[in-house]
N, C-alpha and C positions, 0 to 999 in steps of 0.2 A: 772862720778858719780855726779859731781856738776850740770851738765845739768839736770839729772834726778830729783834731789831735787828741782830745780827751776821750772821745768815743773809740778811736782806733787803739789807744793805749789800753782802755778797759777791755776791748775785744781781744787784744793780744794777751793780756793777763789771764783772761778767762780761758782762752785756747791752751795756753801753756799749762795752767793748773789742771784743766780737765784731761788733757792728754797724759799728764804725769800720773794721774790717779788710775789710769787704765793699765793693766798689765797686757802687753802685746801677745801674751801666750794664752790667756784665759779663753778667748773666743774660739780657739781650736781644740780645746780639751775634749776628749772622748769623741773625736770625729776623724774620718778619713780625710787627709789633707793633700795627698798626692797619689795619683795612679801610676803604676809602672807598666812598662811594655810586657813584662813577664806575666802579668795578671795579678801580681801581688800589689799591695798598697802600703803607703807610708801613713802611719796614724799617730796621733797624739793621745796618749792614755794617761789619765790621772790615777794616782794611787801607787803605793809602794809595793803592793802585792802582785804586780804584773811580772810574770816570769816567762822564760822561753817555754813553749809548749802550752801556755795558758789558752783556754778557749774563750772567745769573745763572740757575743751576739751582735749582728749587724742589722740596723733598722733603717728603713726609708722614712723620711719625715717630710710631709707636705702640708701646706696651708693654703686655704682659699677663702675668699669672701663669700658669705652666705646671707641672703636677704632673710631677715627674721620678722620684719613687720612692714606693713604697707597701710598705714593710717595717715593719709595726706602726704607724708614724707617717708620714703623708704628708709629703713634702718638696716645696716649691715653689721655682721660680726665676723671675726676671723675664726675659722674652725681649723684646727690642726690635727693631723692623724699620724700616729707612729705605727708603722707596719713592719713586722719581722720580715727580713729579706734573706739572711743566710747566717751560717756560722763561719768563724774564722779562727785561725791559730796564730799565735805570736811565734815567729820564726827567727827574728833577729832584733837585738836591742841596739839602737843608735845613740843612746844616752839622752839626757834631758827630757825624759818622758816620750821620746819618739821611738817607734817600733815599726818593724815590717810585718805585715799580716799576710797570710796565705789563705785563700778561700778553702773551706772544707767541702762545701757543696759546689755544684756546677754554676751557681749564680755568680755573675761578675760584679766587682765592686763599682760603685759610682762615687764621684767626688761629693763630699759633704754629708755622707751617710753618718748616722749616729751609732756609737758603740756603747755596749753595756756589758 
């Protein structure tokens, strides 16, 4: 029982310190985070040079497992591809690095797309 208490305390300390070291905002930077019914998208953009009317490039990013060797035991690697999807324009600032983007081309936004 004493062992269980020690292990559970160590796990709790680890979880508290590891979560505290992550910024809840970093994983969404330079990505589309919410789609709107109007066809626009809410995005989180890093950098202080983002202004209304700024142009942004939108990319699809996909990863898949590819078999690279078959000598007794197959070996796989993850291959990721970043493909240009469309251009967008910043039309509204929501503060705290959040902006509303409007598509410039006819392509529709998809959640999780990468911005540049």
